[in-house]
Residue frames relative to the residue before (quaternion, step in Angstrom):
aa qw qx qy qz dx dy dz
M 1.0000 0.0000 0.0000 0.0000 0.00 0.00 0.00
T 0.3640 -0.7400 0.5243 0.2122 3.58 -0.70 1.07
E 0.6565 -0.4950 0.3726 0.4303 3.57 -1.26 0.26
A 0.6553 0.5195 -0.3216 0.4441 3.58 0.91 -0.88
E 0.6610 0.4925 -0.3078 0.4752 3.58 0.95 -0.85
F 0.6394 0.5241 -0.3307 0.4552 3.58 0.95 -0.83
L 0.6766 0.4997 -0.3066 0.4455 3.58 0.82 -0.95
A 0.6408 0.5188 -0.3302 0.4596 3.58 0.97 -0.79
R 0.6782 0.4812 -0.2857 0.4762 3.57 0.94 -0.90
A 0.6634 0.5208 -0.3095 0.4393 3.58 0.91 -0.94
R 0.6821 0.4895 -0.2968 0.4550 3.58 0.87 -0.91
A 0.6680 0.4805 -0.3005 0.4823 3.57 1.16 -0.54
A 0.7654 0.4279 -0.1960 0.4389 3.57 0.99 -0.86
L 0.6914 0.4810 -0.2884 0.4555 3.60 1.04 -0.71
G 0.4438 -0.7297 0.4650 0.2332 3.55 -1.05 0.74
P 0.4958 -0.6483 0.4831 0.3170 3.61 -1.09 0.62
E 0.7316 0.2502 -0.1664 0.6119 3.57 1.32 -0.38
P 0.6624 -0.4976 0.3560 0.4324 3.61 -1.17 0.43
I 0.3611 -0.7501 0.5253 0.1760 3.55 -0.95 0.97
G 0.8465 0.1330 -0.1144 0.5026 3.57 -0.67 1.10
H 0.1977 -0.7292 0.6366 0.1546 3.55 -1.23 0.57
V 0.8055 -0.3309 0.1614 0.4644 3.55 -1.27 -0.02
L 0.6964 0.4663 -0.2896 0.4622 3.62 0.99 -0.70
E 0.7315 0.4005 -0.2242 0.5042 3.59 1.21 -0.45
A 0.4814 0.7138 -0.4196 0.2875 3.56 1.24 -0.32
R 0.3993 -0.6371 0.5964 0.2808 3.50 -1.25 0.54
G 0.1713 0.8175 -0.5384 0.1116 3.58 -1.19 0.13
D 0.8082 -0.2523 0.1954 0.4950 3.54 -1.29 -0.44
H 0.6296 0.5624 -0.3327 0.4202 3.59 1.10 -0.65
D 0.4882 0.6488 -0.4430 0.3800 3.62 1.22 -0.22
L 0.7733 0.3158 -0.1518 0.5285 3.56 1.04 -0.83
N 0.7637 0.2606 -0.1346 0.5751 3.58 1.26 -0.35
A 0.2938 -0.8120 0.4772 0.1632 3.57 -0.05 1.30
D 0.7210 0.4336 -0.2517 0.4783 3.59 1.12 -0.60
A 0.3834 0.7320 -0.4880 0.2813 3.60 1.25 0.18
P 0.4935 -0.6594 0.4668 0.3219 3.63 -0.93 0.81
R 0.1562 -0.7806 0.6011 0.0697 3.56 -1.09 0.81
E 0.3335 -0.7697 0.5188 0.1648 3.54 -0.38 1.29
A 0.4083 -0.7342 0.4897 0.2332 3.59 -0.78 1.03
D 0.7869 0.1468 -0.0732 0.5948 3.58 1.11 -0.66
P 0.0213 -0.8587 0.5121 -0.0027 3.59 0.52 1.17
K 0.5543 -0.5576 0.4942 0.3709 3.53 -1.33 0.34
R 0.3719 -0.7506 0.5090 0.1979 3.57 -0.98 0.86
A 0.0359 0.7860 -0.6137 0.0662 3.53 -0.96 0.95
A 0.1539 -0.7707 0.6106 0.0979 3.55 -1.30 0.31
V 0.1110 -0.7668 0.6269 0.0822 3.55 -1.16 0.62
L 0.3408 -0.6973 0.5868 0.2308 3.53 -1.29 0.43
I 0.1867 -0.7249 0.6503 0.1295 3.56 -0.97 0.92
P 0.1179 -0.8326 0.5383 0.0550 3.60 -0.08 1.25
V 0.1508 -0.7620 0.6268 0.0603 3.56 -0.73 1.12
I 0.1953 -0.8282 0.5214 0.0630 3.57 -0.43 1.26
R 0.3797 -0.6979 0.5581 0.2392 3.57 -0.92 0.91
R 0.0669 0.7793 -0.6174 0.0833 3.57 -0.78 1.10
P 0.6181 -0.5765 0.3781 0.3777 3.62 -1.09 0.66
D 0.7329 0.4127 -0.2387 0.4853 3.60 1.04 -0.73
G 0.7318 -0.3598 0.2276 0.5321 3.57 1.25 0.17
P 0.6360 -0.5690 0.3586 0.3783 3.59 -1.12 0.57
T 0.1412 -0.7539 0.6347 0.0947 3.53 -1.26 0.55
L 0.3442 -0.6917 0.5820 0.2535 3.55 -1.32 0.20
L 0.3307 -0.7572 0.5384 0.1657 3.54 -0.97 0.92
F 0.0585 -0.7823 0.6201 -0.0033 3.55 -0.94 0.98
T 0.2296 -0.7438 0.6016 0.1794 3.55 -1.29 0.27
R 0.2734 -0.6936 0.6265 0.2272 3.52 -1.33 0.31
R 0.4172 -0.7407 0.4730 0.2315 3.54 -0.63 1.15
S 0.6063 -0.5796 0.4105 0.3576 3.55 -1.13 0.70
G 0.5031 -0.6603 0.4765 0.2895 3.54 -1.09 0.76
A 0.6198 0.5636 -0.3340 0.4320 3.56 1.28 -0.27
L 0.5307 0.6394 -0.4109 0.3750 3.58 1.23 -0.24
R 0.5179 -0.6607 0.4489 0.3061 3.58 -1.08 0.71
A 0.7802 0.2747 -0.1411 0.5441 3.58 1.02 -0.77
H 0.8666 0.0243 -0.0384 0.4970 3.56 -1.01 0.94
S 0.1813 0.8127 -0.5344 0.1451 3.60 1.04 0.71
G 0.8325 0.2309 -0.1872 0.4676 3.54 -1.08 0.84
Q 0.5648 0.6156 -0.3940 0.3831 3.59 1.21 -0.09
I 0.4908 -0.6403 0.5096 0.2991 3.54 -1.28 0.50
S 0.0645 0.8018 -0.5860 0.0974 3.55 -0.91 0.93
F 0.4738 -0.5658 0.5534 0.3862 3.50 -1.39 -0.16
P 0.5894 -0.5339 0.4334 0.4239 3.63 -1.14 0.38
G 0.4185 0.7081 -0.4956 0.2790 3.57 -0.89 0.84
G 0.0459 0.7972 -0.6013 0.0296 3.54 -1.34 -0.03
R 0.7943 -0.2924 0.2249 0.4828 3.55 -1.29 -0.35
I 0.3965 -0.6698 0.5729 0.2568 3.55 -1.19 0.67
D 0.2637 -0.7755 0.5586 0.1305 3.58 -0.70 1.11
A 0.6447 -0.5319 0.3853 0.3912 3.55 -1.23 0.46
A 0.6731 0.5079 -0.2958 0.4488 3.58 1.10 -0.67
D 0.5486 0.6177 -0.4022 0.3945 3.62 1.23 -0.26
A 0.4411 -0.7260 0.4675 0.2445 3.57 -0.79 1.03
S 0.7930 -0.0275 0.0690 0.6047 3.58 1.14 -0.60
P 0.6604 -0.4622 0.3793 0.4543 3.60 -1.24 0.10
L 0.6096 0.5429 -0.3527 0.4575 3.60 1.05 -0.71
A 0.6511 0.5123 -0.3165 0.4619 3.59 0.90 -0.89
A 0.6473 0.5131 -0.3164 0.4665 3.58 1.00 -0.81
A 0.6625 0.5087 -0.3057 0.4570 3.58 0.94 -0.91
L 0.6616 0.4928 -0.3067 0.4747 3.60 0.97 -0.82
R 0.6312 0.5264 -0.3333 0.4619 3.59 1.00 -0.78
E 0.6769 0.4857 -0.2945 0.4681 3.57 0.88 -0.93
A 0.6349 0.5251 -0.3318 0.4595 3.60 1.00 -0.76
R 0.6343 0.5159 -0.3241 0.4759 3.57 1.05 -0.74
E 0.6932 0.4821 -0.2788 0.4575 3.58 0.91 -0.92
E 0.7258 0.4587 -0.2465 0.4495 3.58 0.96 -0.85
I 0.8445 0.1146 -0.0098 0.5230 3.58 0.77 -1.00
G 0.5115 -0.6822 0.4075 0.3270 3.60 1.23 0.18
L 0.3118 0.7642 -0.5098 0.2425 3.60 1.15 0.54
D 0.3478 -0.7341 0.5519 0.1885 3.56 -0.77 1.10
E 0.3857 -0.7630 0.4686 0.2224 3.58 -0.47 1.17
R 0.5504 0.6092 -0.4009 0.4065 3.59 1.21 -0.30
L 0.6511 0.5082 -0.3102 0.4707 3.58 1.26 -0.36
V 0.6470 0.5483 -0.2967 0.4391 3.57 1.30 -0.26
E 0.1599 -0.7528 0.6337 0.0789 3.55 -0.85 1.05
P 0.3355 -0.7592 0.5140 0.2168 3.63 -0.39 1.14
L 0.2017 -0.7952 0.5649 0.0891 3.57 -0.95 0.95
G 0.6897 -0.4364 0.2894 0.5001 3.59 1.20 -0.34
Y 0.5456 -0.6137 0.4743 0.3175 3.52 -1.38 -0.10
S 0.2990 -0.7011 0.6151 0.2018 3.52 -1.20 0.67
D 0.7663 -0.3997 0.2459 0.4388 3.58 -1.31 -0.04
T 0.4654 -0.6509 0.5298 0.2813 3.53 -0.99 0.90
Y 0.1956 -0.8071 0.5546 0.0520 3.57 -0.99 0.94
L 0.1892 -0.7748 0.5973 0.0841 3.57 -0.81 1.08
S 0.1862 -0.8062 0.5562 0.0773 3.57 -0.63 1.15
T 0.5824 -0.5873 0.4308 0.3610 3.56 -1.21 0.46
S 0.6072 0.5500 -0.3523 0.4523 3.59 1.26 -0.26
G 0.6096 -0.6226 0.3281 0.3647 3.58 1.27 0.17
Y 0.5616 0.5695 -0.4067 0.4414 3.59 1.13 0.61
L 0.2093 -0.7124 0.6549 0.1405 3.51 -1.19 0.75
V 0.1021 -0.8460 0.5232 -0.0144 3.55 -0.23 1.35
T 0.1675 -0.7814 0.5966 0.0738 3.56 -0.80 1.06
P 0.2078 -0.7920 0.5623 0.1155 3.63 -0.58 1.11
A 0.1247 -0.7588 0.6367 0.0572 3.56 -0.84 1.05
V 0.2462 -0.7800 0.5635 0.1159 3.58 -0.87 0.96
G 0.0244 0.8136 -0.5793 0.0436 3.56 -0.89 0.94
L 0.3464 -0.7102 0.5757 0.2101 3.55 -1.07 0.79
V 0.1960 -0.7973 0.5662 0.0732 3.57 -0.66 1.16
G 0.2953 -0.8062 0.4967 0.1270 3.54 -0.60 1.18
E 0.7573 -0.3618 0.2802 0.4659 3.53 -1.32 -0.23
G 0.6938 0.4651 -0.3539 0.4208 3.52 -1.23 0.54
L 0.3540 0.7591 -0.4801 0.2608 3.57 1.29 0.22
R 0.0971 0.7530 -0.6432 0.0991 3.54 -0.82 1.08
L 0.1738 -0.8150 0.5479 0.0736 3.56 -0.61 1.14
R 0.0840 -0.7409 0.6639 0.0569 3.54 -1.25 0.64
L 0.2183 -0.8248 0.5108 0.1051 3.54 -0.08 1.31
N 0.3421 -0.6916 0.5995 0.2128 3.52 -1.12 0.78
P 0.3239 -0.8013 0.4603 0.2027 3.64 -0.20 1.20
A 0.5744 0.5829 -0.3852 0.4264 3.59 1.19 -0.33
E 0.7783 0.3198 -0.1614 0.5157 3.58 1.18 -0.51
V 0.8145 0.1988 -0.0486 0.5428 3.58 1.00 -0.84
E 0.3114 -0.7524 0.5535 0.1749 3.55 -0.92 0.96
E 0.7987 -0.0978 0.0910 0.5866 3.57 0.99 -0.79
A 0.2039 -0.7188 0.6440 0.1644 3.51 -1.37 0.30
F 0.0441 0.7994 -0.5956 0.0651 3.57 -0.97 0.82
E 0.3545 -0.7409 0.5400 0.1837 3.55 -1.28 0.37
I 0.1424 -0.7379 0.6519 0.1013 3.54 -1.24 0.62
P 0.5081 -0.6641 0.4412 0.3258 3.63 -0.78 0.91
L 0.5536 -0.6084 0.4566 0.3390 3.56 -1.05 0.76
A 0.6077 0.5689 -0.3541 0.4262 3.59 1.06 -0.72
V 0.6351 0.5102 -0.3264 0.4793 3.59 1.09 -0.67
V 0.6701 0.5152 -0.2941 0.4462 3.56 0.88 -0.99
C 0.7181 0.4514 -0.2428 0.4707 3.60 1.04 -0.78
D 0.5411 0.5961 -0.4009 0.4372 3.58 1.31 0.09
D 0.4019 -0.7510 0.4710 0.2296 3.60 -0.39 1.23
D 0.6342 0.5601 -0.3371 0.4129 3.57 1.04 -0.71
R 0.6083 0.5751 -0.3548 0.4163 3.60 1.20 -0.34
F 0.6507 0.5065 -0.3237 0.4640 3.58 1.13 -0.58
E 0.1047 -0.7770 0.6192 0.0422 3.53 -1.10 0.79
L 0.2981 -0.7188 0.5966 0.1961 3.54 -1.24 0.48
H 0.0797 -0.8233 0.5618 -0.0129 3.55 -0.49 1.24
V 0.2509 -0.7372 0.6090 0.1508 3.53 -1.35 0.34
R 0.0267 0.7947 -0.6036 0.0576 3.56 -0.94 0.94
N 0.4493 -0.6532 0.5354 0.2911 3.56 -1.18 0.63
W 0.0473 0.7968 -0.5964 0.0850 3.56 -0.63 1.17
N 0.8345 -0.0955 0.0081 0.5426 3.57 -0.55 1.22
G 0.7428 -0.4407 0.2168 0.4550 3.54 0.96 0.93
R 0.7025 0.3908 -0.2678 0.5311 3.59 1.26 0.11
L 0.4665 -0.6516 0.5150 0.3042 3.52 -1.17 0.61
R 0.0832 -0.7982 0.5965 0.0062 3.55 -0.86 1.05
R 0.2722 -0.7424 0.5946 0.1457 3.54 -1.01 0.92
Y 0.0864 0.7963 -0.5920 0.0892 3.57 -0.99 0.81
Y 0.5073 -0.6308 0.4946 0.3162 3.53 -1.24 0.53
A 0.0360 -0.7692 0.6372 0.0309 3.53 -1.25 0.55
L 0.1129 -0.7662 0.6295 0.0627 3.53 -1.21 0.63
P 0.1199 -0.7871 0.6021 0.0590 3.60 -0.14 1.22
H 0.0921 0.7792 -0.6161 0.0693 3.57 -1.00 0.83
E 0.8114 -0.1059 0.0004 0.5748 3.52 -0.53 1.28
S 0.8080 -0.2328 0.1642 0.5157 3.63 -0.65 -0.99
R 0.6171 0.5656 -0.3372 0.4308 3.60 1.27 -0.02
Y 0.1661 -0.7674 0.6161 0.0625 3.51 -1.28 0.59
V 0.0982 -0.7878 0.6080 0.0135 3.55 -0.29 1.31
W 0.1380 0.8110 -0.5513 0.1389 3.59 -0.67 1.03
G 0.7538 0.4332 -0.2712 0.4131 3.53 -1.36 -0.05
V 0.8436 -0.1107 0.1043 0.5151 3.54 -1.08 -0.82
T 0.6565 0.5188 -0.3232 0.4420 3.60 0.89 -0.90
A 0.6760 0.4718 -0.2964 0.4823 3.59 0.92 -0.87
G 0.6233 0.5351 -0.3419 0.4564 3.61 1.07 -0.66
I 0.6437 0.5033 -0.3077 0.4875 3.57 0.96 -0.89
L 0.6553 0.5194 -0.3036 0.4568 3.56 0.96 -0.90
R 0.6522 0.5204 -0.3134 0.4534 3.57 0.92 -0.90
H 0.6756 0.4887 -0.2971 0.4653 3.58 0.90 -0.90
F 0.6081 0.5482 -0.3376 0.4644 3.58 1.09 -0.73
V 0.6664 0.4941 -0.3004 0.4706 3.58 0.91 -0.92
E 0.6449 0.5228 -0.3262 0.4522 3.58 0.92 -0.87
R 0.6693 0.5009 -0.3023 0.4579 3.56 0.93 -0.90
V 0.6952 0.4788 -0.2884 0.4520 3.61 0.80 -0.96
R 0.7200 0.4266 -0.2527 0.4855 3.55 0.96 -0.78
G 0.3952 -0.7113 0.4919 0.3097 3.56 1.21 -0.29
A 0.3943 0.7449 -0.4536 0.2897 3.55 1.22 0.50
T 0.3939 -0.6578 0.5834 0.2680 3.50 -1.28 0.50
P 0.5199 -0.6327 0.4542 0.3508 3.62 -0.80 0.88
E 0.2518 -0.7902 0.5462 0.1177 3.53 -0.83 1.00
R 0.5025 -0.5804 0.5248 0.3678 3.51 -1.25 0.31
M 0.1057 -0.7970 0.5938 0.0309 3.51 -0.81 1.02
E 0.4147 -0.6863 0.5375 0.2611 3.53 -0.99 0.83
D 0.5289 -0.6011 0.4816 0.3564 3.58 -1.07 0.67
R 0.1527 -0.8020 0.5739 0.0646 3.55 -0.90 0.98
């Protein structure tokens, strides 16, 4: 998918306001009918940064610091809790991206919101999508982020790259999306958000996937 094609699809498919509330949100329960659904979840936002590159757009991910108490070492998008002072989920996502990786929000062109995601850990996560222009310079906060890396949009949009895995979690089998790429393993909430973003941008209908 070229940058021009992606932008046309994204601007048509992404919402100007957050998509879905707690009763309409997609999430872990899409793949696990018995997954708990928090009635009053904590609110969070992430930024899906789409980076302009000469060879085609990429998506920026981070690996969380191993020193963090929650989800240490896992791959994620920049983001975190929405504070009362944040004007919107987008504002929260941009603030967190600035704090975590030093992303200058002046370089980010907001494209809209993807599907809100309800996690079994009790978070309602709103993904904001932004196109990051030239001049990108990152300054990682080592207390929160170990590394930042990019995966080509063409890889993310390839259905054959996504896998459906099963893991024992708290005594129950849980199904979740995963996207292995080179030495990295994107999984769980981040992979679910990513999968829904791809489905929305491509206008695809979620397919039944065999466990791999």
